C-alpha atoms as one frame of an Amber mdcrd trajectory, in Angstrom:
protein
   8.765 -13.292  -7.645   6.811 -13.989 -10.766   7.706 -17.410 -12.306   5.082
 -18.015 -15.054   7.461 -17.797 -17.906   8.985 -21.301 -17.890   9.284 -24.583
 -16.114  12.576 -25.226 -14.094  14.883 -26.621 -16.745  17.825 -29.153 -16.356
  17.415 -32.532 -17.792  15.360 -34.533 -20.223  11.758 -34.437 -21.467   9.560
 -31.764 -22.897  11.002 -29.013 -20.679  14.165 -28.507 -23.000  17.517 -30.339
 -22.901  20.765 -28.401 -23.242  23.620 -30.881 -23.315  26.979 -29.532 -22.906
  30.032 -30.511 -25.197  33.442 -31.201 -23.809  35.050 -28.458 -21.819  37.268
 -27.542 -24.662  34.365 -26.594 -26.851  33.535 -23.760 -24.471  34.997 -20.310
 -24.826  37.987 -19.654 -22.518  36.024 -17.070 -20.898  32.278 -16.079 -20.999
  30.516 -13.481 -18.841  26.974 -12.455 -18.225  25.521  -9.396 -16.591  23.046
 -10.297 -13.797  20.938  -9.137 -11.052  21.009 -10.238  -7.504  18.286  -9.876
  -4.985  14.680  -9.043  -5.051  12.983  -5.651  -5.592  10.877  -4.706  -2.548
   9.645  -1.009  -2.826  12.551   1.197  -3.918  15.141  -1.080  -2.707  16.801
  -4.358  -3.723  17.240  -6.815  -0.889  19.306 -10.147  -0.817  17.669 -13.569
  -1.274  20.445 -15.929  -1.031  23.507 -16.886   0.926  25.720 -14.260  -0.885
  23.828 -11.500   0.870  24.188  -9.505  -2.503  21.586  -7.197  -3.997  21.965
  -5.252  -7.056  23.781  -5.322 -10.676  26.470  -8.052 -10.934  28.174 -10.361
 -13.140  28.902 -14.152 -13.542  32.226 -15.190 -15.577  32.908 -18.668 -16.653
  36.769 -19.791 -17.114  37.790 -23.319 -17.983  37.807 -24.549 -14.386  36.315
 -21.823 -12.417  33.034 -19.668 -12.157  33.488 -16.090 -10.607  30.574 -14.142
  -9.307  30.705 -10.339  -8.501  28.061  -8.126  -7.024  27.339  -5.577  -4.322
  27.126  -7.000  -0.614  24.529  -5.118   1.499  26.163  -3.443   4.587  24.198
  -1.506   7.434  22.970   1.931   6.885  21.871   1.373   3.189  25.442   0.991
   1.990  27.151  -1.837   0.056  30.530  -3.036  -0.932  31.524  -4.668  -4.294
  32.690  -8.208  -3.862  33.983 -11.003  -5.960  33.894 -14.815  -5.361  35.572
 -17.649  -7.410  34.354 -21.368  -7.079  35.812 -24.272  -8.609  33.461 -25.918
 -11.210  33.299 -29.268  -9.242  32.012 -27.349  -6.182  28.833 -26.366  -8.075
  25.742 -28.612  -8.437  21.964 -28.602  -8.554  21.784 -25.741 -11.161  18.155
 -24.889 -12.487  16.431 -22.044 -14.180  12.962 -20.801 -13.753  11.862 -18.222
 -16.096  14.732 -15.611 -15.992  15.889 -16.678 -12.437  18.950 -18.983 -12.291
  19.686 -20.790  -9.069  22.616 -23.365  -8.186  24.112 -24.783  -4.932  27.689
 -24.991  -3.865  29.355 -27.528  -1.740  31.340 -26.151   1.023  33.402 -28.608
   3.034  32.147 -28.968   6.625  29.313 -26.709   6.005  25.744 -26.967   4.699
  25.109 -26.278   0.926  25.124 -22.705  -0.039  22.391 -21.341  -2.439  23.315
 -18.762  -5.146  20.356 -17.061  -6.962  20.307 -14.233  -9.473  18.182 -12.965
 -12.447  19.275 -12.939 -15.989  18.025 -10.214 -18.498  15.637 -12.649 -20.163
  14.748 -16.290 -20.185  16.998 -16.980 -23.216  20.118 -15.519 -21.376  19.197
 -17.629 -18.220  19.295 -20.771 -20.423  22.560 -19.791 -21.679  24.055 -19.249
 -18.112  22.534 -22.813 -17.343  24.420 -24.214 -20.205  27.661 -23.078 -18.721
  27.026 -24.457 -15.223  27.849 -28.079 -14.359  25.080 -30.671 -14.856  25.573
 -32.674 -11.564  22.428 -33.082  -9.410  21.670 -34.853  -6.228  18.818 -37.508
  -6.121  16.965 -35.224  -3.866  17.298 -32.316  -6.065  16.421 -34.211  -9.200
  13.311 -35.481  -7.450  12.370 -31.907  -6.509  12.923 -30.780 -10.076  10.557
 -33.392 -11.285   7.970 -32.300  -8.873   8.526 -28.665 -10.088   8.094 -29.616
 -13.794   4.987 -31.549 -13.062   3.539 -28.657 -11.043   4.276 -26.157 -13.928
   2.848 -28.552 -16.563  -0.319 -28.779 -14.440  -0.397 -25.036 -14.152   0.106
 -24.570 -17.919  -2.655 -27.005 -18.631  -5.228 -25.614 -16.373  -4.401 -21.882
 -16.296  -2.143 -20.936 -19.238  -2.891 -17.182 -19.249  -3.530 -14.359 -16.829
  -5.768 -11.855 -18.575  -7.181 -10.019 -15.438  -4.010  -8.711 -14.000  -2.922
  -6.604 -17.005  -6.556  -5.300 -17.171  -6.280  -4.231 -13.548  -3.134  -2.531
 -14.224  -4.583  -0.645 -17.305  -7.836   0.315 -15.304  -5.412   1.811 -12.451
  -3.350   3.758 -15.100  -6.591   4.972 -16.898  -8.093   6.295 -13.657  -4.917
   8.043 -12.817  -4.842   9.802 -16.173  -8.561  10.793 -15.905  -7.949  12.074
 -12.293  -4.917  14.287 -13.704  -7.037  15.425 -16.619  -9.592  16.747 -13.900
  -6.991  18.686 -12.236  -5.140  16.292  -9.819  -1.282  16.893  -9.675   0.405
  13.865 -11.116   3.466  14.194  -8.799   2.105  15.339  -5.506  -1.556  15.581
  -5.498  -3.320  17.319  -2.385  -5.784  15.418  -0.270  -8.500  17.530  -1.366
  -8.068  16.574  -5.151  -7.858  12.884  -4.194 -11.140  13.273  -2.260 -12.750
  14.860  -5.320 -11.891  11.811  -7.467 -12.990   9.208  -5.028 -10.473   8.548
  -2.373 -11.493   6.882   1.011 -12.176   9.928   3.138 -13.678   8.775   6.234
 -16.282  11.488   7.108 -17.768  11.308   3.477 -17.498   7.568   3.169 -19.315
   6.956   6.538 -21.574   9.954   5.677 -23.210   7.627   3.114 -20.711   7.554
   0.245 -19.809   3.975   0.619 -18.742   3.555  -2.914 -15.594   5.267  -1.942
 -14.485   1.973  -0.313 -14.147   0.547  -3.779 -12.973   3.580  -5.852 -10.268
   4.437  -3.526  -8.532   1.245  -4.718  -7.877   2.785  -7.985  -6.835   6.274
  -6.735  -3.241   6.908  -6.224  -1.238   9.780  -4.546   0.967  10.587  -7.352
   2.789   8.746 -10.213   5.487   7.188  -7.982   2.752   5.625  -5.743   1.034
   4.314  -8.845   4.205   3.010 -10.446   5.398   0.986  -7.190   1.923  -0.643
  -6.903   1.508  -1.378 -10.478   4.968  -2.952 -10.642   4.201  -5.146  -7.666
   0.746  -6.125  -9.207   2.148  -6.975 -12.540   5.123  -8.751 -11.652   3.318
 -11.080  -8.899  -0.410 -10.759 -10.035   0.029 -13.016 -13.154   1.501 -15.902
 -11.277  -1.167 -15.625  -8.599  -3.945 -15.449 -10.997  -3.050 -18.490 -12.750
  -2.854 -20.350  -9.368  -6.291 -19.390  -8.364  -7.999 -18.924 -11.814  -8.922
 -15.585 -13.329 -12.548 -15.218 -11.768 -11.228 -16.111  -8.254  -8.359 -13.877
  -8.604 -10.557 -11.122  -9.325 -12.766 -11.727  -6.336  -9.738 -12.145  -4.211
  -8.416  -8.736  -5.319 -11.775  -6.930  -4.834 -12.374  -8.470  -1.445  -8.931
  -7.673  -0.264  -9.232  -3.908  -1.464 -12.591  -3.518   0.347 -11.427  -5.246
   3.440  -8.215  -2.913   3.447 -10.578   0.415   3.071 -12.776  -0.854   5.760
  -9.910  -1.546   8.240  -8.439   1.733   7.426 -11.721   3.396   8.551 -11.900
   1.322  11.676  -8.333   2.377  12.631  -8.807   6.016  11.802 -12.256   7.359
  10.939 -10.591  10.493   9.660  -8.461   8.682   7.274  -8.092  10.035   3.481
  -6.903   6.762   2.005  -6.051   5.731  -1.545  -4.335   3.282  -3.632  -4.207
  -0.465  -4.801  -1.870  -1.502  -2.050  -4.438  -3.244   0.129  -5.652  -5.242
  -2.628  -2.058  -6.054  -3.592  -1.403  -7.128  -0.006  -4.508  -9.281  -0.286
  -3.318 -11.281  -3.298  -0.054 -11.817  -1.512  -2.081 -13.253   1.482  -4.191
 -15.294  -0.933  -0.716 -16.578  -2.450   0.445 -17.428   1.044  -2.920 -19.216
   1.817  -2.455 -21.239  -1.582   1.046 -22.534  -1.132   0.855 -23.523   2.647
  -2.375 -25.663   2.045  -1.146 -29.316   1.732  -4.069 -30.305  -0.389  -3.019
 -27.977  -3.155   0.253 -30.230  -3.569   2.552 -27.314  -4.022   6.282 -28.481
  -4.247   8.306 -27.762  -1.243  10.720 -25.495  -3.063   7.905 -23.368  -4.770
   6.221 -23.192  -1.261   9.181 -21.964   0.477  10.011 -19.458  -2.142   6.557
 -17.944  -2.450   6.203 -17.919   1.298   9.405 -16.272   1.920   8.825 -13.748
  -0.916   5.463 -13.052   0.529   6.622 -12.518   4.053   9.650 -10.283   2.800
   7.345  -8.062   0.938   4.775  -7.753   3.732   7.269  -7.351   6.418   9.457
  -4.565   4.473   6.265  -2.812   3.413   4.830  -2.779   7.019   8.160  -1.706
   8.617   8.521   1.033   6.096   4.922   2.224   6.774   5.384   2.217  10.609
   8.653   4.146  10.147   7.107   6.826   7.816   4.024   9.059   8.367   1.304
   9.048   5.767   1.454   5.219   5.039  -1.964   3.452   5.646  -0.743   0.294
   7.252  -4.254  -0.503   8.447  -5.388  -0.908   4.816  -2.238  -3.118   4.232
  -3.006  -5.383   7.223  -6.535  -5.345   6.448  -6.030  -6.370   2.837  -3.317
  -8.984   3.892  -5.431 -10.724   6.559  -8.499 -10.501   4.216  -6.674 -11.913
   1.363  -5.310 -14.844   3.332  -8.673 -15.779   4.490 -10.533 -15.409   1.249
  -7.545 -17.292  -0.261  -8.289 -20.402   2.054 -11.693 -20.414   0.579 -10.852
 -19.912  -3.080  -7.684 -22.084  -3.414  -8.217 -25.238  -5.463  -5.437 -27.916
  -6.138  -3.981 -27.922  -9.667  -5.933 -30.901 -11.207  -8.924 -31.179 -13.282
 -10.773 -33.415 -10.762 -10.551 -31.097  -7.810 -11.203 -27.962  -9.806 -14.614
 -29.495 -11.306 -15.504 -30.618  -7.787 -14.717 -27.146  -6.241 -16.613 -25.259
  -8.854 -19.457 -22.891  -8.843 -20.938 -23.861  -5.297 -17.722 -23.215  -3.472
 -17.241 -19.792  -5.351 -20.742 -18.701  -4.440 -20.035 -19.800  -0.745 -16.869
 -17.717  -0.836 -18.766 -14.753  -2.227 -21.425 -15.171   0.654 -18.881 -15.556
   3.496 -16.891 -12.678   1.960 -19.915 -10.431   1.796 -20.671 -11.492   5.400
 -17.249 -10.506   6.697 -17.389  -7.187   4.988 -20.775  -6.364   6.470 -19.249
  -7.449   9.884 -16.469  -5.030   9.330 -18.862  -2.280   8.192 -21.194  -2.663
  11.193 -19.398  -0.467  13.718 -18.967   2.261  11.201 -22.565   2.220  10.132
 -23.729   1.843  13.792 -21.227   3.765  15.869 -21.195   4.041  19.759 -22.362
   7.263  21.379 -18.827   8.250  21.964 -17.835   7.427  18.287 -20.851   9.596
  17.056 -19.533  12.517  19.066 -16.119  12.198  17.616 -17.458  11.838  14.118
 -19.498  14.897  14.597 -16.483  16.979  15.738 -14.512  15.696  12.771 -17.298
  16.807  10.327 -17.388  20.154  11.962 -13.570  20.472  11.996 -13.633  19.696
   8.154 -16.101  22.576   7.686 -14.915  24.943  10.277 -12.186  26.744   7.989
 -14.755  27.639   5.271 -17.056  28.966   7.943 -14.347  30.991   9.612 -13.304
  32.489   6.345 -16.722  33.447   5.358 -17.354  35.289   8.753 -14.059  37.071
   8.801 -14.655  38.201   5.137 -18.081  39.425   6.108 -16.776  41.247   9.189
 -13.923  42.759   7.083 -16.450  44.114   4.563 -18.392  45.912   7.196 -15.231
  47.523   8.732 -14.250  48.798   5.219 -17.539  50.310   4.861 -17.301  52.162
   8.073 -13.694  53.379   7.077 -15.077  54.440   3.649 -17.955  56.477   5.176
 -20.761  54.460   3.692 -21.689  52.883   6.986 -22.253  54.753  10.381 -20.840
  53.679  13.692 -24.269  52.942  14.873 -25.222  50.977  11.849 -21.958  49.061
  11.998 -22.580  47.998  15.632 -26.146  46.947  14.886 -24.920  44.942  11.655
 -22.175  43.512  13.726 -24.329  42.399  16.549 -27.070  40.920  14.258 -24.899
  39.263  11.491 -21.348  38.548  12.884 -21.749  37.724  16.543 -24.653  35.003
  15.966 -22.466  33.150  13.771 -19.573  32.972  16.166 -22.121  31.926  18.740
 -23.383  29.104  16.412 -20.063  27.763  15.938 -19.194  27.945  19.696 -22.436
  26.010  20.474 -21.617  23.260  17.792 -18.286  22.646  19.404 -19.725  22.968
  23.018 -22.367  20.276  22.228 -19.551  17.769  21.527 -18.013  15.493  24.299
 -14.292  14.269  23.428 -12.858  11.999  26.050  -9.572  13.625  27.444  -7.418
  10.693  26.330  -8.578  11.111  22.689  -6.251  12.524  20.175  -8.744  15.230
  19.191  -9.189  16.419  22.766  -6.726  19.187  22.914  -7.785  20.562  19.349
 -11.543  20.409  20.562 -10.686  22.485  23.682  -8.582  24.888  21.549 -11.541
  25.342  19.241 -13.940  25.968  21.995 -11.613  28.590  23.586 -11.124  30.320
  19.996 -14.771  30.459  18.989 -15.618  31.782  22.514 -12.959  34.487  22.188
 -14.063  35.446  18.616 -17.638  35.807  19.822 -16.548  38.049  22.887 -14.311
  40.042  20.664 -17.301  40.688  18.204 -19.489  41.862  21.145 -16.660  44.102
  22.435 -16.185  45.568  18.856 -19.752  46.296  18.341 -19.736  47.983  21.745
 -16.736  50.088  21.428 -17.794  51.230  17.900 -20.556  53.579  19.608 -18.796
  54.120  22.861 -16.449  56.899  24.135 -15.849  55.090  27.463 -11.969  53.972
  27.576 -13.001  50.964  29.463 -14.696  49.643  26.297 -11.554  50.104  24.175
  -9.538  48.412  26.809 -12.031  45.525  26.875 -11.740  45.292  23.021  -8.040
  45.095  23.384  -8.096  42.278  26.022 -10.570  40.327  23.694  -8.210  40.595
  20.751  -5.405  39.365  22.976  -7.499  36.376  24.043  -8.249  35.557  20.416
  -4.538  35.778  19.508  -3.840  33.327  22.473  -6.550  30.853  21.346  -5.149
  31.092  17.831  -1.686  29.952  19.246  -3.527  27.181  21.281  -4.782  25.840
  17.959  -1.479  25.812  16.273  -0.097  23.837  19.076  -2.780  21.278  19.203
  -2.596  20.730  15.413   1.043  20.119  15.709   0.633  17.556  18.555  -2.127
  15.860  16.646   0.002  15.076  13.535
């Protein structure tokens, strides 16, 4: 979707003229490899009336133009097709960077649009040179507007230095995280937390810096590559539209808004990635092109609007269809970026940009900070019920380590008895004074929490209550049976162990339903 390389070209002036010689001067047949469609995530999706997406070819003969490419079909399948047009059917050809576009007249129907990408801008111009030069008056007018828009953009914002710096920072952080021990292919949630992911209990426990650092952490090299590809391809154009300082503000604000939205949706989230910020710059782009004061040509507005909606729609659909995708961060970044984009966008002329200078930028920063604080308020000042749930989540996070420690200590006492270094009486006393109180404390922690019956954690909370209760009763039964010769005490110990096993099964079932 990036169009920063060159202005649309076909015609005179400073944009570059390519006049064709007579038809006989052209080789009888010329062919170029091209790419149809737009990359969205891991897939190519169609962007014109051909409904093609993937590698294809355009071939020029003396009187005809033939296109071939894969047409998308249901269930992620495609079929190879070819179409041949008469040269007189083709008009309104233009190039933008490496993208070539032309229209085809179809008798009795509206104009059909064909769009594809050449391997580089030079090849795109070579293809343009082989296409007919006929233009409608409306198209010529739109091309003039496009040229004017591109020239204004080149004059006011010729470079985009922030985007490659952001890409480099993301890559450097990923390398540092891997050196620190994070698996580059499939890192664990724990390793992501260690290097700064947005883990709800820790973020809301006071480590608010995670809202920012999480936007530079990625769950594996594929996650990083997809995000950086989207950022680099589109960020340069968006940066030039807004200006570098405003683009950086847009990116950071959207990233923070995405992180906060993620926590508001799920306080136990362990989120990471630049996608919230990337959704935000797409939201900012949408805000820029739909604002009539920015005088964006209709064609540019339609293309960027459609590309943004395509990217957002596909990504959100994919996220809702697959577990582990943080759509709350995506939506938060998209909405936040759109709102900030409305504040930051300025028309592409020197007068308006000087008038909307530092004061408006400071106002945008102030309003953005206020919006982030408003989003953070319910996280910093949760309701009583939210506090209860947060307390349970923190206890749940620590429970496994406590359980392992208690079981290891109990196993050590049992092994001492079996080895003869500890008497049965001493074992019973140690168990009663060291093991049982710890299970009591864990049970009391969970018993002090109130989880609503309709909450996703309710079943797990009840299971842990039953489990810690069964464990403490088993500990008392074991201590008693260790010094007793009464068969009833042995029977009670067997019953207690059965209750513990049943409670463990209840936990497994609750965890499975909670996912």
